[in-house]
C-alpha positions in Angstrom: 50.3 53.2 146.3 53.6 54.0 145.0 55.0 57.6 144.8 57.1 57.2 141.7 56.6 59.2 138.3 54.4 56.5 136.9 52.0 56.6 140.0 51.9 60.4 140.0 50.8 60.5 136.3 48.2 58.1 136.9 44.7 59.9 136.6 42.9 60.4 139.9 39.7 58.0 140.3 36.5 59.3 141.9 36.7 58.4 145.7 34.5 55.4 146.6 31.7 54.1 144.5 30.6 57.6 143.3 30.3 56.8 139.6 28.0 58.4 136.9 25.2 56.2 135.8 26.3 54.4 132.4 30.1 54.7 133.3 31.7 51.4 132.7 34.7 49.8 131.1 33.9 50.9 127.4 32.6 54.6 128.4 34.4 56.9 130.7 32.8 59.8 132.7 33.3 62.3 130.0 31.8 60.0 127.2 28.8 59.4 129.5 28.3 63.2 130.1 28.6 64.0 126.4 25.8 61.2 125.6 23.6 62.6 128.4 23.8 66.0 126.7 22.6 64.6 123.5 19.7 62.9 125.1 18.7 66.0 127.2 15.7 68.1 126.3 13.1 65.2 126.6 10.5 64.4 129.4 11.0 61.3 131.4 8.1 58.8 131.9 7.8 55.6 134.1 6.8 52.3 132.7 3.1 53.2 133.0 3.7 56.3 130.8 3.3 58.7 133.8 5.5 62.1 133.8 8.3 61.8 136.1 10.3 64.7 135.1 9.3 67.3 132.9 11.6 68.6 130.0 13.2 71.9 130.4 11.1 74.8 130.0 7.9 72.7 129.7 7.0 72.5 133.5 3.5 74.0 134.4 4.9 75.2 137.8 5.7 78.9 137.9 8.7 79.9 139.7 9.0 83.3 141.4 10.9 85.7 139.1 12.1 89.2 139.9 13.1 92.1 137.4 16.1 94.1 138.2 15.0 97.6 139.1 16.3 100.2 136.6 15.2 103.8 135.7 15.5 103.0 131.9 12.4 100.6 132.1 10.2 103.7 133.2 11.4 106.7 131.1 12.1 107.3 127.4 15.2 109.6 127.0 14.5 110.1 123.1 11.4 112.0 122.5 10.4 114.4 119.6 7.2 116.3 119.0 5.3 116.1 115.7 6.2 119.9 114.9 9.8 119.1 115.3 9.6 115.9 113.3 7.8 117.7 110.3 10.8 120.3 110.3 13.3 117.6 110.4 11.7 115.7 107.5 11.5 119.0 105.4 15.1 119.8 105.9 16.4 116.3 105.4 14.4 115.4 102.3 16.0 118.1 100.3 19.7 117.1 101.3 19.5 113.5 101.7 19.7 112.8 97.9 22.2 115.5 97.0 25.4 113.8 96.0 27.5 116.9 96.7 26.5 116.9 100.5 27.5 114.4 103.3 25.2 113.5 106.0 27.2 113.4 109.3 26.7 110.9 112.2 23.8 109.1 110.3 23.7 106.4 113.1 22.6 109.1 115.6 20.0 110.6 113.5 16.3 109.1 113.1 16.5 108.9 109.3 13.9 106.1 109.4 11.4 108.8 110.4 11.7 110.5 106.9 9.6 107.8 105.3 6.4 106.4 106.8 6.6 102.7 106.4 2.9 101.7 105.6 2.5 97.9 106.2 0.5 96.2 103.7 -1.1 93.1 104.8 -1.2 89.9 102.8 -4.2 89.6 100.4 -6.5 86.7 101.0 -7.0 85.6 97.4 -9.1 82.5 98.1 -12.0 85.3 99.1 -12.1 86.5 95.5 -11.1 83.1 93.5 -11.2 79.6 94.5 -8.1 77.7 94.9 -8.6 75.4 91.9 -9.0 78.5 89.6 -6.1 80.2 90.9 -3.6 77.3 91.4 -3.0 73.9 90.2 -3.2 72.3 86.8 -6.8 73.9 86.0 -5.7 77.2 86.9 -7.2 80.2 84.9 -5.4 82.9 86.3 -2.1 83.9 84.6 0.3 85.8 86.6 1.8 88.6 84.4 5.7 88.9 84.6 6.4 92.7 85.2 9.5 94.2 86.4 7.6 97.3 87.9 5.7 97.9 90.9 2.7 100.0 89.8 1.0 101.5 86.9 3.0 104.9 87.0 6.3 103.1 87.1 5.4 101.2 83.9 4.2 104.2 82.1 7.4 106.1 83.1 9.6 103.1 81.9 7.9 102.9 78.6 8.4 107.1 78.2 11.9 106.7 78.9 12.5 103.9 76.4 10.9 105.8 73.5 14.1 107.9 73.0 16.5 104.9 73.1 14.6 102.8 70.8 16.2 101.6 67.6 14.1 99.7 65.0 17.0 98.1 63.3 17.9 96.3 66.7 14.3 95.0 67.5 14.1 91.5 66.8 10.5 91.1 67.0 10.0 93.0 63.8 9.4 90.8 60.7 11.8 93.1 58.8 14.7 92.2 60.8 13.9 88.3 61.1 15.6 85.9 58.8 13.8 82.6 57.8 16.5 81.0 55.7 18.7 80.4 58.8 18.6 80.2 62.6 20.9 82.1 65.0 23.7 80.2 66.4 24.3 79.7 70.1 26.2 82.7 71.7 29.9 82.1 72.6 30.6 81.4 76.2 33.1 84.0 76.6 30.3 86.8 76.3 29.4 85.9 79.7 32.6 87.0 81.2 32.1 89.3 84.3 28.4 88.5 84.6 28.9 85.4 86.6 27.3 85.0 90.1 30.5 84.9 91.8 31.8 88.1 90.3 28.5 89.9 91.4 28.9 88.6 94.9 32.4 90.0 95.1 30.8 93.3 94.0 28.4 93.3 96.6 30.9 92.5 99.3 32.9 95.5 98.1 29.9 97.8 98.2 28.7 96.6 101.6 32.3 96.9 103.1 33.1 100.5 101.7 32.2 103.9 102.8 33.2 105.7 99.7 32.9 104.1 96.2 34.9 105.2 93.4 33.3 104.1 90.0 36.2 104.1 87.5 35.2 104.9 83.8 37.2 104.8 80.7 37.7 108.4 79.3 37.2 107.1 75.7 33.8 105.8 76.3 32.5 107.0 79.6 28.8 106.2 79.1 29.5 102.8 77.7 31.5 102.0 80.8 28.9 103.0 83.4 27.2 100.4 85.6 23.9 101.9 85.9 22.5 98.9 87.7 25.0 99.2 90.4 24.5 103.1 90.8 20.7 102.5 91.2 21.5 99.8 93.8 23.6 102.2 95.7 20.9 105.0 95.5 18.1 102.7 96.8 19.8 100.3 99.0 22.9 102.2 100.4 22.0 105.8 99.9 24.4 106.6 102.9 27.5 105.6 100.7 29.1 108.2 98.6 29.6 107.6 94.9 32.4 109.2 93.1 33.1 109.1 89.2 36.9 108.5 88.3 37.6 109.3 84.7 40.5 107.3 84.0 42.9 107.1 81.0 42.6 110.7 80.2 46.1 110.5 78.6 44.5 108.7 75.5 41.6 111.5 74.7 42.2 115.3 73.8 42.1 117.6 76.8 38.9 119.4 75.9 37.2 115.9 75.7 38.2 115.3 79.3 36.9 118.7 80.4 33.6 118.1 78.9 33.0 114.7 80.0 33.8 116.0 83.8 31.2 118.7 83.2 28.7 116.3 82.1 29.3 113.6 84.6 29.6 116.1 87.5 25.8 116.9 87.2 25.0 113.5 88.8 28.2 112.9 91.0 31.5 114.3 91.9 34.0 113.5 88.9 37.7 113.7 88.8 40.0 113.2 85.9 42.8 110.6 86.3 45.9 109.3 84.7 47.2 106.1 86.5 50.9 106.1 86.3 53.6 105.4 89.2 56.1 107.9 87.7 53.8 110.5 85.9 50.3 110.7 87.0 47.5 113.2 87.0 44.9 113.8 89.5 46.4 111.7 92.2 46.8 114.7 94.7 43.1 115.8 94.1 41.9 112.2 94.8 43.9 112.0 97.9 42.7 115.5 99.0 39.0 114.3 98.4 39.4 111.1 100.2 41.1 113.0 103.3 38.2 115.3 103.2 35.9 112.2 103.8 38.0 111.0 106.7 37.4 114.4 108.3 33.7 114.1 107.7 33.3 110.4 109.1 35.2 111.5 112.2 33.2 109.0 114.2 35.0 106.1 112.5 38.6 105.1 113.1 39.1 104.5 109.3 37.2 104.6 106.2 37.1 102.1 103.4 37.2 103.1 99.6 36.0 100.5 97.2 36.9 100.8 93.3 34.5 99.1 91.1 33.8 99.4 87.4 34.1 97.5 84.1 36.9 95.2 83.2 40.4 96.8 82.1 39.3 100.3 83.2 42.4 100.8 85.5 41.1 100.0 88.8 44.2 98.2 90.0 46.5 100.6 88.4 44.8 103.4 90.3 45.7 101.7 93.6 49.2 101.5 92.5 49.4 105.0 91.6 48.3 106.0 95.1 50.6 103.8 96.7 53.4 104.5 94.3 54.4 101.0 94.0 53.1 97.7 92.7 50.8 96.4 95.2 48.1 95.0 92.9 48.8 92.8 89.7 47.9 94.7 86.5 47.8 93.5 82.7 46.4 95.2 79.7 43.8 92.4 79.5 40.6 92.0 81.3 40.2 89.6 84.2 43.4 90.2 85.9 41.9 90.7 89.4 40.0 87.6 90.5 38.8 88.3 94.0 38.4 91.4 96.1 41.5 92.5 98.3 42.2 95.0 100.9 45.0 97.5 100.5 46.3 100.0 103.1 46.7 103.5 101.8 47.2 105.4 104.9 46.4 104.9 108.6 42.8 106.0 108.2 42.1 105.1 104.6 41.9 101.5 103.0 41.2 100.7 99.5 39.2 97.8 98.3 40.0 96.3 94.7 37.1 94.5 93.0 37.1 92.4 90.0 35.7 93.9 86.9 31.9 93.3 86.2 30.0 93.7 83.1 26.3 94.9 83.1 23.9 93.1 80.9 22.2 95.3 78.5 19.9 94.3 75.7 21.1 97.3 73.4 24.5 96.1 73.5 25.7 93.8 70.6 28.4 91.3 70.6 30.6 93.9 68.8 29.9 96.7 71.5 31.0 93.9 74.4 34.2 93.2 72.5 35.2 96.9 71.8 34.5 97.8 75.5 37.6 95.5 76.4 35.5 93.1 78.5 36.7 90.0 76.8 40.3 88.9 76.1 41.1 88.7 72.4 42.8 85.1 73.1 39.3 83.8 73.6 37.4 85.1 70.5 36.8 82.6 67.9 36.1 84.8 65.0 37.9 88.2 65.8 37.6 89.3 62.1 34.0 90.1 62.4 34.6 93.1 64.7 37.2 94.7 62.3 34.5 96.6 60.4 33.3 98.4 63.2 36.9 99.6 64.3 37.6 101.0 60.8 34.4 102.8 61.1 35.1 104.4 64.4 38.8 105.4 64.0 40.0 108.0 61.4 41.5 106.8 58.3 44.5 108.9 58.8 45.3 107.4 62.2 45.0 103.7 60.5 47.2 104.8 57.7 49.8 106.3 60.2 49.8 103.2 62.3 50.0 100.4 59.8 51.4 102.2 56.7 48.6 101.2 54.5 47.4 103.9 51.9 43.8 102.6 50.8 41.7 99.6 51.2 38.3 98.6 49.7 36.8 96.9 52.9 37.8 95.1 56.1 38.9 92.0 54.2 41.1 93.6 52.0 42.7 95.8 54.8 43.4 92.6 57.0 44.9 91.1 53.9 47.3 93.9 53.1 48.1 94.1 56.7 49.0 90.5 57.0 51.2 90.8 53.8 53.1 93.7 55.4 53.7 92.0 58.7 54.3 88.6 57.5 51.4 86.9 59.1 50.9 84.2 56.4 49.8 80.6 56.4 51.1 77.9 54.0 50.8 78.7 50.6 50.9 82.6 51.1 47.5 82.9 52.4 46.8 85.7 54.9 46.2 84.7 58.4 43.0 86.8 59.1 42.8 85.2 62.7 45.9 86.5 64.1 46.0 89.6 62.4 42.5 90.6 63.7 43.5 90.0 67.2 46.6 92.3 66.8 44.3 95.1 65.6 41.8 94.6 68.4 44.7 94.7 70.8 45.9 98.2 69.4 42.3 99.3 69.8 42.2 98.4 73.4 45.6 99.4 74.3 45.3 103.0 72.8 47.5 102.6 69.7 44.5 103.6 67.5 43.4 106.9 68.7 39.7 107.2 69.3 37.2 108.6 71.7 33.5 109.0 72.2 32.6 112.6 71.7 30.6 114.3 74.7 27.2 115.3 74.0 26.4 118.8 73.1 25.2 121.1 76.1 21.4 121.6 75.6 21.1 123.2 79.3 23.3 125.7 80.8 25.5 124.1 83.2 26.1 125.5 86.7 28.9 128.0 87.1 29.0 128.4 83.4 29.8 131.9 81.7 28.0 133.2 78.9 30.8 133.1 76.4 31.3 130.0 74.2 34.8 129.2 75.5 33.4 128.1 78.8 32.3 124.8 77.2 35.7 123.5 77.9 36.2 125.0 81.2 37.6 123.4 84.2 35.1 121.8 86.4 35.4 122.1 90.2 34.5 118.8 91.8 33.0 120.3 95.0 32.2 118.1 97.8 30.2 120.1 100.3 29.4 118.7 103.8 26.3 119.8 105.2 24.4 117.7 107.8 21.7 117.8 110.5 22.6 116.7 113.9 19.5 116.9 116.1 19.7 115.5 119.5 16.4 114.9 121.3 16.5 114.5 125.1 13.7 115.1 127.6 11.5 113.1 129.7 8.2 114.1 128.0 6.8 115.7 124.8 6.4 119.1 126.4 10.3 119.9 126.4 11.8 121.6 123.6 13.8 119.6 121.0 17.3 121.1 120.5 18.6 121.0 117.1 22.0 121.7 116.1 23.4 122.4 112.6 26.8 121.4 111.5 28.2 123.1 108.4 31.6 122.4 107.0 33.3 124.4 104.4 33.1 123.4 100.9 36.1 121.9 99.5 37.1 123.0 96.1 39.3 120.8 94.0 40.6 122.5 90.9 42.0 120.3 88.2 44.4 122.0 85.6 43.5 119.8 82.6 46.2 121.3 80.5 48.7 119.5 82.6 47.4 116.1 81.3 50.3 114.2 79.7 48.5 113.3 76.5 50.2 110.4 74.9 47.9 109.5 72.0 48.9 111.8 69.0 45.8 113.4 67.4 45.4 115.5 64.3 44.9 119.3 64.7 41.2 118.8 63.8 40.6 116.9 67.0 42.6 119.5 69.1 40.8 122.6 68.2 39.0 122.8 71.6 42.5 122.7 73.6 43.1 126.2 72.4 39.9 127.7 74.2 40.6 125.4 77.1 44.2 126.8 77.6 43.1 130.4 77.2 40.3 130.0 79.7 42.7 128.4 82.2 45.0 131.3 81.8 42.3 133.9 82.6 41.3 131.8 85.5 45.0 131.6 86.7 45.3 135.3 86.2 42.1 136.0 88.2 43.4 133.9 91.2 46.6 135.7 91.2 45.0 139.1 91.6 42.8 137.8 94.3 45.5 136.4 96.1 47.7 139.6 95.9 44.7 141.8 97.0 44.3 139.4 100.1 47.9 139.7 100.8 48.3 143.4 100.5 47.7 144.2 104.1 50.0 141.4 105.6 53.5 141.3 106.4 56.2 141.5 103.7 57.1 138.0 103.7 53.7 136.8 103.2 53.1 139.2 100.3 56.2 137.8 98.6 54.8 134.2 98.9 51.5 135.3 97.5 53.2 137.0 94.4 55.1 133.9 93.6 51.8 131.9 93.6 50.5 133.0 90.1 48.0 130.1 89.8 46.1 128.0 92.0 47.6 125.2 94.0 48.2 122.0 92.2 47.2 119.1 94.7 49.3 116.6 92.7 52.4 118.6 93.8 51.2 119.3 97.3 50.6 115.8 98.0 53.5 114.1 96.5 55.4 113.6 99.7 52.3 113.4 101.9 51.6 109.8 100.8 55.0 108.5 101.7 54.6 109.9 105.4 51.4 108.5 105.9 51.8 105.0 104.6 54.9 104.3 107.0 
């Protein structure tokens, strides 16, 4: 054998005749081992069929085994008595469904003991009915298609639907049915935001998030709520915190924002927000709220905050506002965000952007879907059909001011006048109604036509509401309290006492001064009557806060008293956290 480079690189052979069975010129040792691996798992028999070698794990011979000695096999270190369990259930059942309270260290608490999981066995149907009468082509049993689990749930569902029933929208009534024509097929673009892919993206965001921000449009908060998602979070993920973000508050009067915040705060914490990199509102309040959640979830290295909501409600714009730069693509049209994406806000806070979703509702007409901004105007085949609804929702004075048209008879006459003024004409001087209708819908969606959905009247007294009428437009304190039960159960038997430890964190008060909202839309004095009462009430609250701070600083040093005298109003979190985000992002 040589010692040159060629001989050194030659593969070493197995010494002697030690070759694997099946190894030859065509198959090397590695290939034979791979084939034997594929053939493994079978029993080997001789030519007479007698078992020569049993398959793995099928041998009848019992080999001796030995268990490793360990104390954990002989004792239970988590034991709780029935009395302590009943007390735990009573305390937790009253607080686990409260949206203003956060449960700490849920993974260490036996929350599964709150509900008794009663196992319902399978019903043997063949004992009551034969197979032929139940299944098959001669089946006599018809299975009802109900979306409820029991009779009580069916009764409650019918009772709730009585208040929202509208006989004009009931297609089953003979008075609403037309026999001289048939309904055309619904256009394809009305299914935008309802595809399976979009909802899969939503569920990925919900599963990955610790805190969920539900972004609503301040012009129509109730219309842009996804109640199906809220119910899903309440039932399937009750440990996730849901917060309402009332975006685009610069397009509605200030008193409307204050009232909607009061109404929505009954169900979940609500914050008013105006997304803008240079001139925003509510950014500091939202950052303070998210930082409080990072303190509450101290057992995690970071928390994820998911943003969900209808298309074109400003989810990506909120992320850009929090980061103070463009990190997400934004556009004044729905469907700009296609997939979910992670964005780093601080070292401990991550933001998740989600595509816009549209909740199917039988009460929403095609006009409602278009005016919510869920469909791009370029896709509309007949946009002139939705102009009459816009003319009925917007004040006549705003339309006259925007388009310089004094009067019109109907929607067709309005579009013709507008097409003549703007020069949108076809050959022969005929008005191009298709193009001009898209322009009006774009003005509606982008805030050039001032409009808003009036908040409902307060039939019940709200919490922390004064007796005077001016408090209807008061500022709302979005309070997120943290109250948790942390019970450690350690002992060797049921006779030992169960130690319970209660962790109570101070409530965080976030006061938003709504008079600082930079309202861009120009409203008439009729629509701004509630702003006077709101400013007067905020001034009174500011004076009371200044008096409390001055009394508190009376017994302190002179320098602290001077600082307290300069703070006439409560701290504005937008100004406090203006520079804090820049430090954490780095």
